PyMOL CGO cylinders between C-alpha atoms (Angstrom):
from pymol import cmd
from pymol.cgo import CYLINDER

trace = [
    CYLINDER, -47.29, 158.22, 127.67, -44.22, 159.27, 125.72, 0.3, 1, 1, 1, 1, 1, 1,
    CYLINDER, -44.22, 159.27, 125.72, -41.15, 157.07, 126.21, 0.3, 1, 1, 1, 1, 1, 1,
    CYLINDER, -41.15, 157.07, 126.21, -37.59, 158.34, 125.95, 0.3, 1, 1, 1, 1, 1, 1,
    CYLINDER, -37.59, 158.34, 125.95, -34.49, 156.47, 124.94, 0.3, 1, 1, 1, 1, 1, 1,
    CYLINDER, -34.49, 156.47, 124.94, -32.47, 156.93, 128.14, 0.3, 1, 1, 1, 1, 1, 1,
    CYLINDER, -32.47, 156.93, 128.14, -29.17, 155.93, 126.54, 0.3, 1, 1, 1, 1, 1, 1,
    CYLINDER, -29.17, 155.93, 126.54, -29.64, 158.53, 123.77, 0.3, 1, 1, 1, 1, 1, 1,
    CYLINDER, -29.64, 158.53, 123.77, -30.59, 161.15, 126.38, 0.3, 1, 1, 1, 1, 1, 1,
    CYLINDER, -30.59, 161.15, 126.38, -27.45, 160.42, 128.40, 0.3, 1, 1, 1, 1, 1, 1,
    CYLINDER, -27.45, 160.42, 128.40, -25.30, 160.79, 125.27, 0.3, 1, 1, 1, 1, 1, 1,
    CYLINDER, -25.30, 160.79, 125.27, -27.00, 164.06, 124.35, 0.3, 1, 1, 1, 1, 1, 1,
    CYLINDER, -27.00, 164.06, 124.35, -26.41, 165.49, 127.84, 0.3, 1, 1, 1, 1, 1, 1,
    CYLINDER, -26.41, 165.49, 127.84, -22.74, 164.46, 127.71, 0.3, 1, 1, 1, 1, 1, 1,
    CYLINDER, -22.74, 164.46, 127.71, -22.36, 166.02, 124.26, 0.3, 1, 1, 1, 1, 1, 1,
    CYLINDER, -22.36, 166.02, 124.26, -23.89, 169.30, 125.46, 0.3, 1, 1, 1, 1, 1, 1,
    CYLINDER, -23.89, 169.30, 125.46, -21.48, 169.39, 128.39, 0.3, 1, 1, 1, 1, 1, 1,
    CYLINDER, -21.48, 169.39, 128.39, -18.50, 168.91, 126.04, 0.3, 1, 1, 1, 1, 1, 1,
    CYLINDER, -18.50, 168.91, 126.04, -19.49, 171.90, 123.91, 0.3, 1, 1, 1, 1, 1, 1,
    CYLINDER, -19.49, 171.90, 123.91, -20.19, 174.32, 126.77, 0.3, 1, 1, 1, 1, 1, 1,
    CYLINDER, -20.19, 174.32, 126.77, -18.58, 177.72, 126.35, 0.3, 1, 1, 1, 1, 1, 1,
    CYLINDER, -18.58, 177.72, 126.35, -15.67, 178.62, 128.61, 0.3, 1, 1, 1, 1, 1, 1,
    CYLINDER, -15.67, 178.62, 128.61, -16.65, 180.79, 131.58, 0.3, 1, 1, 1, 1, 1, 1,
    CYLINDER, -16.65, 180.79, 131.58, -15.04, 183.89, 130.03, 0.3, 1, 1, 1, 1, 1, 1,
    CYLINDER, -15.04, 183.89, 130.03, -17.28, 183.60, 126.98, 0.3, 1, 1, 1, 1, 1, 1,
    CYLINDER, -17.28, 183.60, 126.98, -20.51, 183.10, 128.93, 0.3, 1, 1, 1, 1, 1, 1,
    CYLINDER, -20.51, 183.10, 128.93, -22.89, 185.73, 130.17, 0.3, 1, 1, 1, 1, 1, 1,
    CYLINDER, -22.89, 185.73, 130.17, -26.09, 185.52, 132.14, 0.3, 1, 1, 1, 1, 1, 1,
    CYLINDER, -26.09, 185.52, 132.14, -28.90, 188.04, 132.35, 0.3, 1, 1, 1, 1, 1, 1,
    CYLINDER, -28.90, 188.04, 132.35, -29.59, 188.76, 136.03, 0.3, 1, 1, 1, 1, 1, 1,
    CYLINDER, -29.59, 188.76, 136.03, -31.93, 191.73, 135.79, 0.3, 1, 1, 1, 1, 1, 1,
    CYLINDER, -31.93, 191.73, 135.79, -33.66, 193.13, 132.71, 0.3, 1, 1, 1, 1, 1, 1,
    CYLINDER, -33.66, 193.13, 132.71, -31.05, 194.84, 130.55, 0.3, 1, 1, 1, 1, 1, 1,
    CYLINDER, -31.05, 194.84, 130.55, -28.08, 193.97, 132.79, 0.3, 1, 1, 1, 1, 1, 1,
    CYLINDER, -28.08, 193.97, 132.79, -25.50, 191.39, 131.67, 0.3, 1, 1, 1, 1, 1, 1,
    CYLINDER, -25.50, 191.39, 131.67, -23.06, 189.86, 134.14, 0.3, 1, 1, 1, 1, 1, 1,
    CYLINDER, -23.06, 189.86, 134.14, -19.86, 188.39, 132.63, 0.3, 1, 1, 1, 1, 1, 1,
    CYLINDER, -19.86, 188.39, 132.63, -18.80, 184.93, 133.74, 0.3, 1, 1, 1, 1, 1, 1,
    CYLINDER, -18.80, 184.93, 133.74, -20.99, 182.07, 134.83, 0.3, 1, 1, 1, 1, 1, 1,
    CYLINDER, -20.99, 182.07, 134.83, -23.77, 182.53, 137.37, 0.3, 1, 1, 1, 1, 1, 1,
    CYLINDER, -23.77, 182.53, 137.37, -26.35, 179.78, 137.86, 0.3, 1, 1, 1, 1, 1, 1,
    CYLINDER, -26.35, 179.78, 137.86, -29.92, 181.07, 137.80, 0.3, 1, 1, 1, 1, 1, 1,
    CYLINDER, -29.92, 181.07, 137.80, -33.18, 179.67, 139.09, 0.3, 1, 1, 1, 1, 1, 1,
    CYLINDER, -33.18, 179.67, 139.09, -36.78, 180.46, 138.31, 0.3, 1, 1, 1, 1, 1, 1,
    CYLINDER, -36.78, 180.46, 138.31, -36.13, 180.18, 134.56, 0.3, 1, 1, 1, 1, 1, 1,
    CYLINDER, -36.13, 180.18, 134.56, -39.86, 180.08, 133.84, 0.3, 1, 1, 1, 1, 1, 1,
    CYLINDER, -39.86, 180.08, 133.84, -40.40, 183.36, 135.68, 0.3, 1, 1, 1, 1, 1, 1,
    CYLINDER, -40.40, 183.36, 135.68, -40.44, 186.64, 133.76, 0.3, 1, 1, 1, 1, 1, 1,
    CYLINDER, -40.44, 186.64, 133.76, -37.06, 187.49, 135.29, 0.3, 1, 1, 1, 1, 1, 1,
    CYLINDER, -37.06, 187.49, 135.29, -34.94, 184.56, 136.55, 0.3, 1, 1, 1, 1, 1, 1,
    CYLINDER, -34.94, 184.56, 136.55, -32.90, 185.11, 139.72, 0.3, 1, 1, 1, 1, 1, 1,
    CYLINDER, -32.90, 185.11, 139.72, -29.14, 184.59, 139.37, 0.3, 1, 1, 1, 1, 1, 1,
    CYLINDER, -29.14, 184.59, 139.37, -27.04, 183.42, 142.30, 0.3, 1, 1, 1, 1, 1, 1,
    CYLINDER, -27.04, 183.42, 142.30, -24.74, 186.10, 143.73, 0.3, 1, 1, 1, 1, 1, 1,
    CYLINDER, -24.74, 186.10, 143.73, -23.83, 187.53, 147.15, 0.3, 1, 1, 1, 1, 1, 1,
    CYLINDER, -23.83, 187.53, 147.15, -27.32, 188.99, 147.63, 0.3, 1, 1, 1, 1, 1, 1,
    CYLINDER, -27.32, 188.99, 147.63, -29.26, 186.06, 146.08, 0.3, 1, 1, 1, 1, 1, 1,
    CYLINDER, -29.26, 186.06, 146.08, -27.99, 182.76, 147.55, 0.3, 1, 1, 1, 1, 1, 1,
    CYLINDER, -27.99, 182.76, 147.55, -28.90, 179.45, 145.96, 0.3, 1, 1, 1, 1, 1, 1,
    CYLINDER, -28.90, 179.45, 145.96, -32.16, 178.21, 147.49, 0.3, 1, 1, 1, 1, 1, 1,
    CYLINDER, -32.16, 178.21, 147.49, -31.87, 174.86, 149.23, 0.3, 1, 1, 1, 1, 1, 1,
    CYLINDER, -31.87, 174.86, 149.23, -34.36, 172.31, 150.51, 0.3, 1, 1, 1, 1, 1, 1,
    CYLINDER, -34.36, 172.31, 150.51, -35.86, 172.22, 153.96, 0.3, 1, 1, 1, 1, 1, 1,
    CYLINDER, -35.86, 172.22, 153.96, -32.86, 170.39, 155.37, 0.3, 1, 1, 1, 1, 1, 1,
    CYLINDER, -32.86, 170.39, 155.37, -35.10, 167.52, 156.43, 0.3, 1, 1, 1, 1, 1, 1,
    CYLINDER, -35.10, 167.52, 156.43, -33.28, 164.21, 156.63, 0.3, 1, 1, 1, 1, 1, 1,
    CYLINDER, -33.28, 164.21, 156.63, -33.87, 161.75, 153.79, 0.3, 1, 1, 1, 1, 1, 1,
    CYLINDER, -33.87, 161.75, 153.79, -33.78, 158.13, 154.84, 0.3, 1, 1, 1, 1, 1, 1,
    CYLINDER, -33.78, 158.13, 154.84, -32.11, 155.70, 152.46, 0.3, 1, 1, 1, 1, 1, 1,
    CYLINDER, -32.11, 155.70, 152.46, -33.58, 152.26, 151.82, 0.3, 1, 1, 1, 1, 1, 1,
    CYLINDER, -33.58, 152.26, 151.82, -31.14, 149.39, 151.45, 0.3, 1, 1, 1, 1, 1, 1,
    CYLINDER, -31.14, 149.39, 151.45, -32.34, 146.93, 148.79, 0.3, 1, 1, 1, 1, 1, 1,
    CYLINDER, -32.34, 146.93, 148.79, -29.08, 144.98, 148.52, 0.3, 1, 1, 1, 1, 1, 1,
    CYLINDER, -29.08, 144.98, 148.52, -29.62, 141.28, 147.86, 0.3, 1, 1, 1, 1, 1, 1,
    CYLINDER, -29.62, 141.28, 147.86, -28.66, 138.56, 145.38, 0.3, 1, 1, 1, 1, 1, 1,
    CYLINDER, -28.66, 138.56, 145.38, -30.00, 137.53, 141.97, 0.3, 1, 1, 1, 1, 1, 1,
    CYLINDER, -30.00, 137.53, 141.97, -32.76, 135.00, 142.67, 0.3, 1, 1, 1, 1, 1, 1,
    CYLINDER, -32.76, 135.00, 142.67, -32.54, 133.23, 139.29, 0.3, 1, 1, 1, 1, 1, 1,
    CYLINDER, -32.54, 133.23, 139.29, -29.70, 133.76, 136.81, 0.3, 1, 1, 1, 1, 1, 1,
    CYLINDER, -29.70, 133.76, 136.81, -30.64, 135.42, 133.49, 0.3, 1, 1, 1, 1, 1, 1,
    CYLINDER, -30.64, 135.42, 133.49, -34.09, 136.40, 134.85, 0.3, 1, 1, 1, 1, 1, 1,
    CYLINDER, -34.09, 136.40, 134.85, -34.74, 140.07, 135.69, 0.3, 1, 1, 1, 1, 1, 1,
    CYLINDER, -34.74, 140.07, 135.69, -35.98, 140.80, 139.19, 0.3, 1, 1, 1, 1, 1, 1,
    CYLINDER, -35.98, 140.80, 139.19, -37.38, 144.04, 140.58, 0.3, 1, 1, 1, 1, 1, 1,
    CYLINDER, -37.38, 144.04, 140.58, -35.04, 146.09, 142.75, 0.3, 1, 1, 1, 1, 1, 1,
    CYLINDER, -35.04, 146.09, 142.75, -37.10, 149.31, 142.86, 0.3, 1, 1, 1, 1, 1, 1,
    CYLINDER, -37.10, 149.31, 142.86, -40.74, 149.63, 141.83, 0.3, 1, 1, 1, 1, 1, 1,
    CYLINDER, -40.74, 149.63, 141.83, -41.64, 152.54, 139.55, 0.3, 1, 1, 1, 1, 1, 1,
    CYLINDER, -41.64, 152.54, 139.55, -41.99, 155.68, 141.70, 0.3, 1, 1, 1, 1, 1, 1,
    CYLINDER, -41.99, 155.68, 141.70, -42.27, 159.37, 140.93, 0.3, 1, 1, 1, 1, 1, 1,
    CYLINDER, -42.27, 159.37, 140.93, -41.31, 160.03, 144.59, 0.3, 1, 1, 1, 1, 1, 1,
    CYLINDER, -41.31, 160.03, 144.59, -37.81, 158.54, 144.12, 0.3, 1, 1, 1, 1, 1, 1,
    CYLINDER, -37.81, 158.54, 144.12, -35.06, 161.07, 144.83, 0.3, 1, 1, 1, 1, 1, 1,
    CYLINDER, -35.06, 161.07, 144.83, -32.20, 158.88, 143.70, 0.3, 1, 1, 1, 1, 1, 1,
    CYLINDER, -32.20, 158.88, 143.70, -30.77, 155.40, 143.72, 0.3, 1, 1, 1, 1, 1, 1,
    CYLINDER, -30.77, 155.40, 143.72, -27.49, 153.57, 143.26, 0.3, 1, 1, 1, 1, 1, 1,
    CYLINDER, -27.49, 153.57, 143.26, -26.81, 150.01, 142.20, 0.3, 1, 1, 1, 1, 1, 1,
    CYLINDER, -26.81, 150.01, 142.20, -23.29, 148.58, 142.37, 0.3, 1, 1, 1, 1, 1, 1,
    CYLINDER, -23.29, 148.58, 142.37, -21.84, 145.42, 140.93, 0.3, 1, 1, 1, 1, 1, 1,
    CYLINDER, -21.84, 145.42, 140.93, -19.39, 144.67, 143.76, 0.3, 1, 1, 1, 1, 1, 1,
    CYLINDER, -19.39, 144.67, 143.76, -15.63, 144.57, 143.23, 0.3, 1, 1, 1, 1, 1, 1,
    CYLINDER, -15.63, 144.57, 143.23, -15.76, 140.96, 144.43, 0.3, 1, 1, 1, 1, 1, 1,
    CYLINDER, -15.76, 140.96, 144.43, -18.14, 139.94, 141.61, 0.3, 1, 1, 1, 1, 1, 1,
    CYLINDER, -18.14, 139.94, 141.61, -16.96, 137.55, 138.89, 0.3, 1, 1, 1, 1, 1, 1,
    CYLINDER, -16.96, 137.55, 138.89, -19.35, 138.70, 136.13, 0.3, 1, 1, 1, 1, 1, 1,
    CYLINDER, -19.35, 138.70, 136.13, -21.29, 141.71, 134.84, 0.3, 1, 1, 1, 1, 1, 1,
    CYLINDER, -21.29, 141.71, 134.84, -24.59, 142.86, 136.32, 0.3, 1, 1, 1, 1, 1, 1,
    CYLINDER, -24.59, 142.86, 136.32, -27.35, 144.10, 134.00, 0.3, 1, 1, 1, 1, 1, 1,
    CYLINDER, -27.35, 144.10, 134.00, -29.66, 146.92, 135.10, 0.3, 1, 1, 1, 1, 1, 1,
    CYLINDER, -29.66, 146.92, 135.10, -32.93, 147.37, 133.16, 0.3, 1, 1, 1, 1, 1, 1,
    CYLINDER, -32.93, 147.37, 133.16, -35.14, 150.46, 133.34, 0.3, 1, 1, 1, 1, 1, 1,
    CYLINDER, -35.14, 150.46, 133.34, -38.83, 150.38, 132.57, 0.3, 1, 1, 1, 1, 1, 1,
    CYLINDER, -38.83, 150.38, 132.57, -38.52, 146.97, 130.96, 0.3, 1, 1, 1, 1, 1, 1,
    CYLINDER, -38.52, 146.97, 130.96, -36.51, 148.36, 128.04, 0.3, 1, 1, 1, 1, 1, 1,
    CYLINDER, -36.51, 148.36, 128.04, -33.20, 150.22, 128.49, 0.3, 1, 1, 1, 1, 1, 1,
    CYLINDER, -33.20, 150.22, 128.49, -30.41, 147.90, 129.67, 0.3, 1, 1, 1, 1, 1, 1,
    CYLINDER, -30.41, 147.90, 129.67, -27.13, 149.05, 131.20, 0.3, 1, 1, 1, 1, 1, 1,
    CYLINDER, -27.13, 149.05, 131.20, -24.31, 146.54, 131.72, 0.3, 1, 1, 1, 1, 1, 1,
    CYLINDER, -24.31, 146.54, 131.72, -22.22, 147.13, 134.85, 0.3, 1, 1, 1, 1, 1, 1,
    CYLINDER, -22.22, 147.13, 134.85, -18.70, 145.72, 134.76, 0.3, 1, 1, 1, 1, 1, 1,
    CYLINDER, -18.70, 145.72, 134.76, -17.23, 144.47, 138.03, 0.3, 1, 1, 1, 1, 1, 1,
    CYLINDER, -17.23, 144.47, 138.03, -17.05, 147.35, 140.53, 0.3, 1, 1, 1, 1, 1, 1,
    CYLINDER, -17.05, 147.35, 140.53, -19.20, 149.72, 138.43, 0.3, 1, 1, 1, 1, 1, 1,
    CYLINDER, -19.20, 149.72, 138.43, -22.08, 151.80, 139.81, 0.3, 1, 1, 1, 1, 1, 1,
    CYLINDER, -22.08, 151.80, 139.81, -25.40, 152.79, 138.18, 0.3, 1, 1, 1, 1, 1, 1,
    CYLINDER, -25.40, 152.79, 138.18, -26.81, 156.13, 139.39, 0.3, 1, 1, 1, 1, 1, 1,
    CYLINDER, -26.81, 156.13, 139.39, -30.55, 156.81, 138.92, 0.3, 1, 1, 1, 1, 1, 1,
    CYLINDER, -30.55, 156.81, 138.92, -29.96, 160.57, 138.89, 0.3, 1, 1, 1, 1, 1, 1,
    CYLINDER, -29.96, 160.57, 138.89, -28.37, 162.58, 136.09, 0.3, 1, 1, 1, 1, 1, 1,
    CYLINDER, -28.37, 162.58, 136.09, -25.98, 165.50, 136.71, 0.3, 1, 1, 1, 1, 1, 1,
    CYLINDER, -25.98, 165.50, 136.71, -28.89, 167.78, 135.74, 0.3, 1, 1, 1, 1, 1, 1,
    CYLINDER, -28.89, 167.78, 135.74, -30.92, 166.41, 138.66, 0.3, 1, 1, 1, 1, 1, 1,
    CYLINDER, -30.92, 166.41, 138.66, -33.35, 164.28, 136.65, 0.3, 1, 1, 1, 1, 1, 1,
    CYLINDER, -33.35, 164.28, 136.65, -34.15, 161.07, 138.53, 0.3, 1, 1, 1, 1, 1, 1,
    CYLINDER, -34.15, 161.07, 138.53, -35.30, 157.87, 136.82, 0.3, 1, 1, 1, 1, 1, 1,
    CYLINDER, -35.30, 157.87, 136.82, -38.78, 157.00, 138.08, 0.3, 1, 1, 1, 1, 1, 1,
    CYLINDER, -38.78, 157.00, 138.08, -39.18, 153.79, 136.04, 0.3, 1, 1, 1, 1, 1, 1,
    CYLINDER, -39.18, 153.79, 136.04, -39.21, 150.22, 137.31, 0.3, 1, 1, 1, 1, 1, 1,
    CYLINDER, -39.21, 150.22, 137.31, -35.57, 149.22, 138.03, 0.3, 1, 1, 1, 1, 1, 1,
    CYLINDER, -35.57, 149.22, 138.03, -34.61, 145.56, 137.59, 0.3, 1, 1, 1, 1, 1, 1,
    CYLINDER, -34.61, 145.56, 137.59, -31.36, 143.57, 137.63, 0.3, 1, 1, 1, 1, 1, 1,
    CYLINDER, -31.36, 143.57, 137.63, -30.04, 140.22, 136.49, 0.3, 1, 1, 1, 1, 1, 1,
    CYLINDER, -30.04, 140.22, 136.49, -26.77, 138.38, 136.09, 0.3, 1, 1, 1, 1, 1, 1,
    CYLINDER, -26.77, 138.38, 136.09, -25.82, 135.11, 134.44, 0.3, 1, 1, 1, 1, 1, 1,
    CYLINDER, -25.82, 135.11, 134.44, -25.42, 133.36, 137.79, 0.3, 1, 1, 1, 1, 1, 1,
    CYLINDER, -25.42, 133.36, 137.79, -27.99, 132.71, 140.51, 0.3, 1, 1, 1, 1, 1, 1,
    CYLINDER, -27.99, 132.71, 140.51, -26.91, 134.23, 143.88, 0.3, 1, 1, 1, 1, 1, 1,
    CYLINDER, -26.91, 134.23, 143.88, -24.89, 137.05, 142.25, 0.3, 1, 1, 1, 1, 1, 1,
    CYLINDER, -24.89, 137.05, 142.25, -24.72, 139.67, 145.03, 0.3, 1, 1, 1, 1, 1, 1,
    CYLINDER, -24.72, 139.67, 145.03, -25.28, 143.38, 144.34, 0.3, 1, 1, 1, 1, 1, 1,
    CYLINDER, -25.28, 143.38, 144.34, -25.62, 146.55, 146.38, 0.3, 1, 1, 1, 1, 1, 1,
    CYLINDER, -25.62, 146.55, 146.38, -28.70, 148.75, 145.93, 0.3, 1, 1, 1, 1, 1, 1,
    CYLINDER, -28.70, 148.75, 145.93, -29.89, 151.80, 147.84, 0.3, 1, 1, 1, 1, 1, 1,
    CYLINDER, -29.89, 151.80, 147.84, -32.61, 154.34, 147.10, 0.3, 1, 1, 1, 1, 1, 1,
    CYLINDER, -32.61, 154.34, 147.10, -34.15, 157.48, 148.54, 0.3, 1, 1, 1, 1, 1, 1,
]
cmd.load_cgo(trace, "trace")
């Protein structure tokens, strides 16, 4: 299994967003040979001809079925020892972990036993990227102090 450096991936995505062309300089191919000025998101990129969103081709959406969130909020059982918040799951649609504004120290979030993100007081860790990629790795947390409260929810 190939492992990715999530921190490097996040930096690369941010860098790409900073160098995006202004809308006036962008163009998207909607049908073979036709170019539409401006920005139009397209889907079906792996198809021979991707479909671009416009008044006759709305953006496809999910079934509209409700997604139930699971609250995993708790406290750190033993200071400086990582504990599982979310088991590894390819079915995960997203998750958030917050170091509460009432905390007195940082909260560390570890993904897949390797990548560590330090959350200052009040900060939130989101398992989904702006591109829609969701972390499916094991998600663990720790803090220096036993009983450090944190908020965690997943879908």
